[in-house]
N, CA, C and O atoms as a GROMACS GRO file, in nm:
protein
  504
    1GLU      N    1  14.065   4.343   8.003
    1GLU     CA    2  14.053   4.286   7.869
    1GLU      C    3  13.950   4.173   7.872
    1GLU      O    4  13.947   4.093   7.966
    2VAL      N    5  13.866   4.168   7.771
    2VAL     CA    6  13.764   4.065   7.762
    2VAL      C    7  13.830   3.938   7.711
    2VAL      O    8  13.886   3.934   7.602
    3LEU      N    9  13.823   3.831   7.794
    3LEU     CA   10  13.881   3.702   7.756
    3LEU      C   11  13.778   3.613   7.688
    3LEU      O   12  13.807   3.547   7.588
    4VAL      N   13  13.656   3.611   7.743
    4VAL     CA   14  13.548   3.530   7.685
    4VAL      C   15  13.426   3.622   7.669
    4VAL      O   16  13.369   3.665   7.768
    5PRO      N   17  13.387   3.651   7.546
    5PRO     CA   18  13.271   3.739   7.526
    5PRO      C   19  13.141   3.666   7.560
    5PRO      O   20  13.137   3.543   7.555
    6PRO      N   21  13.034   3.740   7.594
    6PRO     CA   22  12.906   3.676   7.623
    6PRO      C   23  12.851   3.606   7.498
    6PRO      O   24  12.870   3.653   7.386
    7LEU      N   25  12.784   3.492   7.519
    7LEU     CA   26  12.731   3.414   7.408
    7LEU      C   27  12.602   3.473   7.350
    7LEU      O   28  12.577   3.462   7.230
    8GLU      N   29  12.522   3.535   7.435
    8GLU     CA   30  12.397   3.595   7.388
    8GLU      C   31  12.379   3.731   7.453
    8GLU      O   32  12.431   3.757   7.561
    9GLN      N   33  12.306   3.816   7.386
    9GLN     CA   34  12.282   3.950   7.438
    9GLN      C   35  12.170   3.943   7.541
    9GLN      O   36  12.055   3.914   7.506
   10ILE      N   37  12.203   3.971   7.667
   10ILE     CA   38  12.102   3.965   7.773
   10ILE      C   39  12.053   4.103   7.814
   10ILE      O   40  11.957   4.114   7.890
   11PHE      N   41  12.119   4.209   7.766
   11PHE     CA   42  12.075   4.345   7.795
   11PHE      C   43  12.051   4.419   7.665
   11PHE      O   44  12.128   4.405   7.569
   12LYS      N   45  11.945   4.497   7.660
   12LYS     CA   46  11.918   4.579   7.542
   12LYS      C   47  11.981   4.715   7.562
   12LYS      O   48  11.921   4.804   7.624
   13CYS      N   49  12.102   4.731   7.511
   13CYS     CA   50  12.170   4.859   7.520
   13CYS      C   51  12.264   4.870   7.401
   13CYS      O   52  12.303   4.769   7.342
   14SER      N   53  12.301   4.991   7.366
   14SER     CA   54  12.381   5.015   7.247
   14SER      C   55  12.525   4.963   7.260
   14SER      O   56  12.584   4.924   7.159
   15TRP      N   57  12.582   4.962   7.381
   15TRP     CA   58  12.721   4.925   7.397
   15TRP      C   59  12.744   4.775   7.410
   15TRP      O   60  12.858   4.730   7.400
   16PHE      N   61  12.640   4.696   7.432
   16PHE     CA   62  12.657   4.554   7.457
   16PHE      C   63  12.719   4.481   7.339
   16PHE      O   64  12.798   4.389   7.358
   17THR      N   65  12.684   4.520   7.218
   17THR     CA   66  12.737   4.453   7.098
   17THR      C   67  12.886   4.481   7.077
   17THR      O   68  12.951   4.411   7.000
   18SER      N   69  12.940   4.583   7.145
   18SER     CA   70  13.082   4.614   7.128
   18SER      C   71  13.173   4.530   7.219
   18SER      O   72  13.295   4.542   7.211
   19ILE      N   73  13.115   4.446   7.305
   19ILE     CA   74  13.197   4.359   7.390
   19ILE      C   75  13.245   4.240   7.307
   19ILE      O   76  13.167   4.153   7.269
   20ARG      N   77  13.374   4.238   7.279
   20ARG     CA   78  13.434   4.132   7.199
   20ARG      C   79  13.564   4.085   7.266
   20ARG      O   80  13.621   4.155   7.350
   21LYS      N   81  13.608   3.970   7.227
   21LYS     CA   82  13.733   3.915   7.281
   21LYS      C   83  13.848   4.010   7.246
   21LYS      O   84  13.861   4.054   7.132
   22GLY      N   85  13.930   4.041   7.347
   22GLY     CA   86  14.045   4.129   7.328
   22GLY      C   87  14.014   4.276   7.350
   22GLY      O   88  14.106   4.357   7.355
   23LYS      N   89  13.889   4.312   7.365
   23LYS     CA   90  13.849   4.451   7.386
   23LYS      C   91  13.888   4.494   7.528
   23LYS      O   92  13.869   4.417   7.622
   24LYS      N   93  13.942   4.613   7.543
   24LYS     CA   94  13.981   4.667   7.673
   24LYS      C   95  13.861   4.734   7.740
   24LYS      O   96  13.786   4.808   7.676
   25ILE      N   97  13.844   4.707   7.869
   25ILE     CA   98  13.736   4.766   7.947
   25ILE      C   99  13.798   4.847   8.060
   25ILE      O  100  13.888   4.799   8.129
   26VAL      N  101  13.750   4.969   8.080
   26VAL     CA  102  13.798   5.055   8.187
   26VAL      C  103  13.696   5.050   8.300
   26VAL      O  104  13.578   5.081   8.279
   27ILE      N  105  13.740   5.011   8.419
   27ILE     CA  106  13.654   5.006   8.537
   27ILE      C  107  13.682   5.131   8.620
   27ILE      O  108  13.794   5.153   8.664
   28HIS      N  109  13.579   5.211   8.640
   28HIS     CA  110  13.596   5.338   8.710
   28HIS      C  111  13.578   5.325   8.861
   28HIS      O  112  13.618   5.416   8.934
   29GLY      N  113  13.521   5.219   8.908
   29GLY     CA  114  13.500   5.202   9.050
   29GLY      C  115  13.418   5.077   9.076
   29GLY      O  116  13.378   5.006   8.984
   30THR      N  117  13.396   5.052   9.204
   30THR     CA  118  13.318   4.934   9.241
   30THR      C  119  13.187   4.978   9.304
   30THR      O  120  13.171   5.090   9.351
   31ALA      N  121  13.096   4.886   9.304
   31ALA     CA  122  12.967   4.912   9.368
   31ALA      C  123  12.932   4.790   9.451
   31ALA      O  124  12.967   4.677   9.415
   32ASP      N  125  12.863   4.812   9.560
   32ASP     CA  126  12.825   4.702   9.647
   32ASP      C  127  12.673   4.689   9.650
   32ASP      O  128  12.614   4.680   9.758
   33SER      N  129  12.613   4.688   9.534
   33SER     CA  130  12.468   4.678   9.524
   33SER      C  131  12.433   4.541   9.467
   33SER      O  132  12.451   4.515   9.348
   34LYS      N  133  12.384   4.452   9.554
   34LYS     CA  134  12.350   4.318   9.508
   34LYS      C  135  12.218   4.322   9.434
   34LYS      O  136  12.121   4.384   9.478
   35ARG      N  137  12.215   4.255   9.320
   35ARG     CA  138  12.096   4.252   9.236
   35ARG      C  139  12.068   4.110   9.191
   35ARG      O  140  12.157   4.025   9.187
   36ILE      N  141  11.944   4.086   9.157
   36ILE     CA  142  11.902   3.956   9.108
   36ILE      C  143  11.862   3.972   8.962
   36ILE      O  144  11.787   4.064   8.928
   37LEU      N  145  11.912   3.885   8.876
   37LEU     CA  146  11.872   3.885   8.736
   37LEU      C  147  11.746   3.802   8.724
   37LEU      O  148  11.748   3.682   8.750
   38THR      N  149  11.636   3.865   8.683
   38THR     CA  150  11.509   3.794   8.668
   38THR      C  151  11.472   3.789   8.520
   38THR      O  152  11.512   3.876   8.442
   39VAL      N  153  11.396   3.688   8.484
   39VAL     CA  154  11.359   3.668   8.345
   39VAL      C  155  11.208   3.658   8.334
   39VAL      O  156  11.144   3.585   8.410
   40ALA      N  157  11.150   3.731   8.240
   40ALA     CA  158  11.008   3.718   8.206
   40ALA      C  159  11.005   3.650   8.070
   40ALA      O  160  11.033   3.714   7.968
   41SER      N  161  10.970   3.523   8.068
   41SER     CA  162  10.980   3.447   7.943
   41SER      C  163  10.849   3.433   7.869
   41SER      O  164  10.847   3.376   7.760
   42LYS      N  165  10.739   3.483   7.923
   42LYS     CA  166  10.609   3.467   7.858
   42LYS      C  167  10.572   3.588   7.773
   42LYS      O  168  10.454   3.618   7.756
   43SER      N  169  10.670   3.656   7.720
   43SER     CA  170  10.645   3.773   7.639
   43SER      C  171  10.634   3.733   7.492
   43SER      O  172  10.695   3.635   7.449
   44LYS      N  173  10.556   3.810   7.415
   44LYS     CA  174  10.544   3.783   7.271
   44LYS      C  175  10.676   3.809   7.200
   44LYS      O  176  10.702   3.752   7.094
   45LYS      N  177  10.759   3.895   7.256
   45LYS     CA  178  10.886   3.931   7.194
   45LYS      C  179  11.001   3.843   7.242
   45LYS      O  180  11.117   3.872   7.212
   46GLY      N  181  10.972   3.738   7.316
   46GLY     CA  182  11.077   3.652   7.369
   46GLY      C  183  11.108   3.686   7.514
   46GLY      O  184  11.031   3.756   7.579
   47SER      N  185  11.219   3.637   7.563
   47SER     CA  186  11.256   3.658   7.703
   47SER      C  187  11.297   3.803   7.726
   47SER      O  188  11.362   3.865   7.642
   48ARG      N  189  11.258   3.855   7.843
   48ARG     CA  190  11.299   3.989   7.887
   48ARG      C  191  11.372   3.974   8.019
   48ARG      O  192  11.328   3.897   8.105
   49TYR      N  193  11.482   4.046   8.036
   49TYR     CA  194  11.566   4.035   8.154
   49TYR      C  195  11.559   4.165   8.234
   49TYR      O  196  11.555   4.274   8.177
   50PHE      N  197  11.558   4.151   8.368
   50PHE     CA  198  11.552   4.266   8.457
   50PHE      C  199  11.651   4.246   8.571
   50PHE      O  200  11.666   4.134   8.621
   51LEU      N  201  11.717   4.353   8.613
   51LEU     CA  202  11.800   4.352   8.733
   51LEU      C  203  11.720   4.415   8.845
   51LEU      O  204  11.680   4.531   8.835
   52VAL      N  205  11.696   4.339   8.952
   52VAL     CA  206  11.617   4.387   9.064
   52VAL      C  207  11.707   4.391   9.188
   52VAL      O  208  11.771   4.292   9.222
   53SER      N  209  11.710   4.505   9.253
   53SER     CA  210  11.792   4.522   9.373
   53SER      C  211  11.736   4.438   9.488
   53SER      O  212  11.614   4.424   9.502
   54LEU      N  213  11.824   4.383   9.570
   54LEU     CA  214  11.780   4.306   9.686
   54LEU      C  215  11.709   4.394   9.789
   54LEU      O  216  11.630   4.344   9.869
   55SER      N  217  11.738   4.523   9.786
   55SER     CA  218  11.674   4.613   9.881
   55SER      C  219  11.533   4.653   9.836
   55SER      O  220  11.462   4.722   9.910
   56TYR      N  221  11.491   4.612   9.716
   56TYR     CA  222  11.357   4.646   9.666
   56TYR      C  223  11.252   4.575   9.750
   56TYR      O  224  11.252   4.453   9.760
   57LYS      N  225  11.161   4.652   9.809
   57LYS     CA  226  11.059   4.596   9.898
   57LYS      C  227  10.920   4.600   9.836
   57LYS      O  228  10.823   4.556   9.899
   58GLY      N  229  10.908   4.652   9.716
   58GLY     CA  230  10.778   4.662   9.651
   58GLY      C  231  10.736   4.532   9.586
   58GLY      O  232  10.802   4.429   9.601
   59GLN      N  233  10.628   4.538   9.514
   59GLN     CA  234  10.580   4.422   9.441
   59GLN      C  235  10.605   4.443   9.293
   59GLN      O  236  10.594   4.555   9.242
   60LEU      N  237  10.639   4.336   9.225
   60LEU     CA  238  10.655   4.346   9.081
   60LEU      C  239  10.516   4.350   9.019
   60LEU      O  240  10.425   4.282   9.065
   61LYS      N  241  10.501   4.428   8.915
   61LYS     CA  242  10.371   4.441   8.852
   61LYS      C  243  10.337   4.314   8.776
   61LYS      O  244  10.423   4.253   8.711
   62LYS      N  245  10.212   4.276   8.785
   62LYS     CA  246  10.165   4.161   8.711
   62LYS      C  247  10.104   4.208   8.580
   62LYS      O  248  10.052   4.319   8.570
   63LYS      N  249  10.110   4.122   8.482
   63LYS     CA  250  10.050   4.153   8.354
   63LYS      C  251   9.899   4.162   8.372
   63LYS      O  252   9.839   4.074   8.433
   64PRO      N  253   9.837   4.267   8.319
   64PRO     CA  254   9.690   4.277   8.332
   64PRO      C  255   9.620   4.158   8.267
   64PRO      O  256   9.662   4.109   8.161
   65ARG      N  257   9.515   4.112   8.331
   65ARG     CA  258   9.437   4.001   8.277
   65ARG      C  259   9.298   4.051   8.241
   65ARG      O  260   9.248   4.146   8.300
   66GLU      N  261   9.237   3.984   8.144
   66GLU     CA  262   9.100   4.018   8.108
   66GLU      C  263   9.006   3.913   8.161
   66GLU      O  264   9.032   3.793   8.149
   67PHE      N  265   8.897   3.957   8.221
   67PHE     CA  266   8.793   3.868   8.270
   67PHE      C  267   8.668   3.892   8.188
   67PHE      O  268   8.612   4.002   8.190
   68GLU      N  269   8.624   3.792   8.116
   68GLU     CA  270   8.506   3.806   8.032
   68GLU      C  271   8.377   3.804   8.115
   68GLU      O  272   8.277   3.866   8.078
   69THR      N  273   8.380   3.731   8.227
   69THR     CA  274   8.260   3.718   8.309
   69THR      C  275   8.295   3.742   8.456
   69THR      O  276   8.412   3.741   8.495
   70VAL      N  277   8.192   3.761   8.536
   70VAL     CA  278   8.210   3.775   8.680
   70VAL      C  279   8.262   3.644   8.738
   70VAL      O  280   8.335   3.644   8.838
   71PHE      N  281   8.225   3.533   8.678
   71PHE     CA  282   8.270   3.402   8.727
   71PHE      C  283   8.422   3.388   8.715
   71PHE      O  284   8.486   3.332   8.804
   72GLU      N  285   8.481   3.438   8.604
   72GLU     CA  286   8.627   3.436   8.588
   72GLU      C  287   8.692   3.526   8.693
   72GLU      O  288   8.795   3.491   8.750
   73LEU      N  289   8.633   3.641   8.717
   73LEU     CA  290   8.684   3.733   8.818
   73LEU      C  291   8.683   3.667   8.955
   73LEU      O  292   8.780   3.676   9.030
   74HIS      N  293   8.573   3.601   8.989
   74HIS     CA  294   8.560   3.532   9.117
   74HIS      C  295   8.663   3.420   9.131
   74HIS      O  296   8.718   3.401   9.239
   75ALA      N  297   8.690   3.347   9.024
   75ALA     CA  298   8.786   3.237   9.028
   75ALA      C  299   8.928   3.286   9.054
   75ALA      O  300   9.009   3.213   9.110
   76ASN      N  301   8.959   3.410   9.014
   76ASN     CA  302   9.094   3.465   9.031
   76ASN      C  303   9.110   3.546   9.158
   76ASN      O  304   9.220   3.593   9.189
   77PHE      N  305   9.002   3.563   9.233
   77PHE     CA  306   9.008   3.641   9.357
   77PHE      C  307   9.064   3.555   9.470
   77PHE      O  308   9.022   3.442   9.490
   78ILE      N  309   9.160   3.611   9.543
   78ILE     CA  310   9.220   3.544   9.659
   78ILE      C  311   9.183   3.626   9.782
   78ILE      O  312   9.220   3.743   9.791
   79PRO      N  313   9.109   3.566   9.878
   79PRO     CA  314   9.069   3.642   9.998
   79PRO      C  315   9.191   3.701  10.070
   79PRO      O  316   9.293   3.634  10.086
   80GLY      N  317   9.179   3.826  10.114
   80GLY     CA  318   9.288   3.894  10.184
   80GLY      C  319   9.385   3.962  10.089
   80GLY      O  320   9.473   4.035  10.134
   81ASN      N  321   9.370   3.941   9.958
   81ASN     CA  322   9.456   4.002   9.858
   81ASN      C  323   9.367   4.080   9.760
   81ASN      O  324   9.312   4.020   9.668
   82PRO      N  325   9.352   4.212   9.779
   82PRO     CA  326   9.261   4.289   9.695
   82PRO      C  327   9.297   4.277   9.546
   82PRO      O  328   9.414   4.271   9.510
   83LEU      N  329   9.195   4.272   9.463
   83LEU     CA  330   9.213   4.260   9.320
   83LEU      C  331   9.166   4.390   9.255
   83LEU      O  332   9.050   4.428   9.271
   84CYS      N  333   9.255   4.459   9.183
   84CYS     CA  334   9.220   4.585   9.118
   84CYS      C  335   9.163   4.555   8.979
   84CYS      O  336   9.221   4.477   8.904
   85VAL      N  337   9.050   4.617   8.947
   85VAL     CA  338   8.979   4.591   8.822
   85VAL      C  339   8.950   4.723   8.753
   85VAL      O  340   8.913   4.821   8.817
   86VAL      N  341   8.968   4.725   8.619
   86VAL     CA  342   8.936   4.842   8.538
   86VAL      C  343   8.836   4.798   8.432
   86VAL      O  344   8.857   4.697   8.364
   87THR      N  345   8.728   4.875   8.417
   87THR     CA  346   8.624   4.842   8.319
   87THR      C  347   8.676   4.871   8.178
   87THR      O  348   8.728   4.979   8.152
   88THR      N  349   8.660   4.773   8.087
   88THR     CA  350   8.707   4.791   7.949
   88THR      C  351   8.593   4.808   7.850
   88THR      O  352   8.616   4.838   7.733
   89LYS      N  353   8.469   4.789   7.895
   89LYS     CA  354   8.352   4.807   7.808
   89LYS      C  355   8.244   4.880   7.886
   89LYS      O  356   8.228   4.859   8.007
   90ASP      N  357   8.169   4.966   7.816
   90ASP     CA  358   8.054   5.031   7.879
   90ASP      C  359   7.947   4.926   7.907
   90ASP      O  360   7.928   4.833   7.829
   91CYS      N  361   7.877   4.942   8.019
   91CYS     CA  362   7.774   4.845   8.056
   91CYS      C  363   7.659   4.920   8.120
   91CYS      O  364   7.676   4.987   8.222
   92GLU      N  365   7.540   4.908   8.061
   92GLU     CA  366   7.422   4.969   8.119
   92GLU      C  367   7.347   4.862   8.197
   92GLU      O  368   7.328   4.751   8.149
   93CYS      N  369   7.305   4.897   8.317
   93CYS     CA  370   7.231   4.804   8.401
   93CYS      C  371   7.089   4.857   8.417
   93CYS      O  372   7.068   4.973   8.453
   94PHE      N  373   6.994   4.771   8.389
   94PHE     CA  374   6.855   4.814   8.393
   94PHE      C  375   6.788   4.779   8.526
   94PHE      O  376   6.669   4.807   8.544
   95GLU      N  377   6.864   4.719   8.618
   95GLU     CA  378   6.810   4.689   8.750
   95GLU      C  379   6.856   4.799   8.845
   95GLU      O  380   6.965   4.854   8.827
   96GLY      N  381   6.776   4.831   8.945
   96GLY     CA  382   6.804   4.943   9.033
   96GLY      C  383   6.922   4.925   9.127
   96GLY      O  384   6.976   5.024   9.176
   97ASP      N  385   6.964   4.801   9.155
   97ASP     CA  386   7.068   4.778   9.256
   97ASP      C  387   7.210   4.797   9.204
   97ASP      O  388   7.303   4.815   9.284
   98PHE      N  389   7.229   4.794   9.074
   98PHE     CA  390   7.364   4.798   9.018
   98PHE      C  391   7.385   4.924   8.936
   98PHE      O  392   7.296   4.965   8.861
   99PRO      N  393   7.501   4.988   8.950
   99PRO     CA  394   7.527   5.110   8.873
   99PRO      C  395   7.569   5.077   8.729
   99PRO      O  396   7.614   4.966   8.700
  100CYS      N  397   7.555   5.175   8.642
  100CYS     CA  398   7.607   5.160   8.506
  100CYS      C  399   7.758   5.179   8.512
  100CYS      O  400   7.809   5.256   8.594
  101LEU      N  401   7.831   5.108   8.426
  101LEU     CA  402   7.977   5.115   8.424
  101LEU      C  403   8.025   5.178   8.295
  101LEU      O  404   7.968   5.154   8.188
  102SER      N  405   8.130   5.258   8.304
  102SER     CA  406   8.190   5.321   8.187
  102SER      C  407   8.334   5.273   8.172
  102SER      O  408   8.396   5.231   8.269
  103VAL      N  409   8.385   5.280   8.050
  103VAL     CA  410   8.523   5.241   8.026
  103VAL      C  411   8.616   5.324   8.113
  103VAL      O  412   8.604   5.447   8.119
  104GLY      N  413   8.708   5.258   8.182
  104GLY     CA  414   8.805   5.327   8.266
  104GLY      C  415   8.768   5.334   8.413
  104GLY      O  416   8.850   5.374   8.495
  105ASP      N  417   8.645   5.295   8.448
  105ASP     CA  418   8.608   5.292   8.590
  105ASP      C  419   8.698   5.194   8.664
  105ASP      O  420   8.721   5.083   8.617
  106LYS      N  421   8.749   5.235   8.779
  106LYS     CA  422   8.840   5.150   8.857
  106LYS      C  423   8.772   5.101   8.983
  106LYS      O  424   8.702   5.176   9.051
  107PHE      N  425   8.795   4.973   9.014
  107PHE     CA  426   8.736   4.911   9.132
  107PHE      C  427   8.842   4.829   9.203
  107PHE      O  428   8.941   4.787   9.143
  108GLU      N  429   8.820   4.807   9.330
  108GLU     CA  430   8.905   4.716   9.407
  108GLU      C  431   8.814   4.612   9.470
  108GLU      O  432   8.727   4.644   9.551
  109VAL      N  433   8.834   4.486   9.431
  109VAL     CA  434   8.752   4.377   9.483
  109VAL      C  435   8.808   4.340   9.620
  109VAL      O  436   8.922   4.294   9.631
  110LEU      N  437   8.728   4.360   9.725
  110LEU     CA  438   8.774   4.336   9.862
  110LEU      C  439   8.727   4.202   9.917
  110LEU      O  440   8.796   4.140   9.998
  111TYR      N  441   8.610   4.157   9.875
  111TYR     CA  442   8.558   4.029   9.924
  111TYR      C  443   8.459   3.974   9.822
  111TYR      O  444   8.413   4.045   9.732
  112ALA      N  445   8.427   3.846   9.837
  112ALA     CA  446   8.330   3.780   9.749
  112ALA      C  447   8.211   3.735   9.832
  112ALA      O  448   8.226   3.703   9.950
  113THR      N  449   8.094   3.734   9.772
  113THR     CA  450   7.974   3.691   9.842
  113THR      C  451   7.882   3.620   9.742
  113THR      O  452   7.901   3.632   9.621
  114GLU      N  453   7.785   3.549   9.794
  114GLU     CA  454   7.688   3.481   9.707
  114GLU      C  455   7.564   3.567   9.690
  114GLU      O  456   7.528   3.646   9.777
  115THR      N  457   7.500   3.548   9.576
  115THR     CA  458   7.372   3.615   9.550
  115THR      C  459   7.289   3.522   9.462
  115THR      O  460   7.334   3.416   9.420
  116GLN      N  461   7.167   3.564   9.435
  116GLN     CA  462   7.082   3.486   9.347
  116GLN      C  463   7.070   3.556   9.213
  116GLN      O  464   7.060   3.678   9.206
  117ALA      N  465   7.071   3.476   9.106
  117ALA     CA  466   7.059   3.530   8.971
  117ALA      C  467   6.956   3.447   8.895
  117ALA      O  468   6.940   3.327   8.918
  118LEU      N  469   6.889   3.514   8.804
  118LEU     CA  470   6.790   3.447   8.720
  118LEU      C  471   6.862   3.385   8.601
  118LEU      O  472   6.909   3.455   8.511
  119ILE      N  473   6.871   3.252   8.603
  119ILE     CA  474   6.940   3.179   8.496
  119ILE      C  475   6.841   3.076   8.441
  119ILE      O  476   6.790   2.992   8.515
  120ASP      N  477   6.816   3.083   8.311
  120ASP     CA  478   6.721   2.990   8.245
  120ASP      C  479   6.586   2.989   8.318
  120ASP      O  480   6.531   2.883   8.346
  121ASP      N  481   6.534   3.107   8.348
  121ASP     CA  482   6.403   3.124   8.411
  121ASP      C  483   6.391   3.065   8.550
  121ASP      O  484   6.280   3.037   8.596
  122SER      N  485   6.504   3.046   8.620
  122SER     CA  486   6.496   2.999   8.759
  122SER      C  487   6.604   3.071   8.841
  122SER      O  488   6.713   3.099   8.791
  123LEU      N  489   6.571   3.098   8.968
  123LEU     CA  490   6.668   3.162   9.057
  123LEU      C  491   6.773   3.060   9.102
  123LEU      O  492   6.739   2.952   9.150
  124GLN      N  493   6.900   3.097   9.087
  124GLN     CA  494   7.008   3.008   9.130
  124GLN      C  495   7.108   3.088   9.212
  124GLN      O  496   7.129   3.206   9.187
  125ASN      N  497   7.169   3.021   9.312
  125ASN     CA  498   7.275   3.086   9.391
  125ASN      C  499   7.403   3.089   9.310
  125ASN      O  500   7.446   2.987   9.255
  126VAL      N  501   7.463   3.206   9.304
  126VAL     CA  502   7.591   3.222   9.231
  126VAL      C  503   7.689   3.295   9.317
  126VAL      O  504   7.803   3.319   9.275
   0.00000   0.00000   0.00000
């Protein structure tokens, strides 16, 4: 029997709203699966809750980020941690060293290096 009902709905499911004080609950068995309740609070729709098993050895997915420039991409690169990038705009390159990029092209940034670029009519290291 439910003695104290939950104050807020933390799971999105059809049966959660039926949990009320005095309601009888039938327990069919026990489980020994330890889980962690995690919260993603930076969502436009408010907080989202997830149950993650302690035996989970993978990585949680990160929200995709947009990089407007190569400089933003470089600032977010961590050496030893590959950064996966997907092209969101077509880009034609008129110099022979760089390929043209199409929407959906996938890349993995493995390392960063310096080069020279023509900025304001002068060569600068970037």
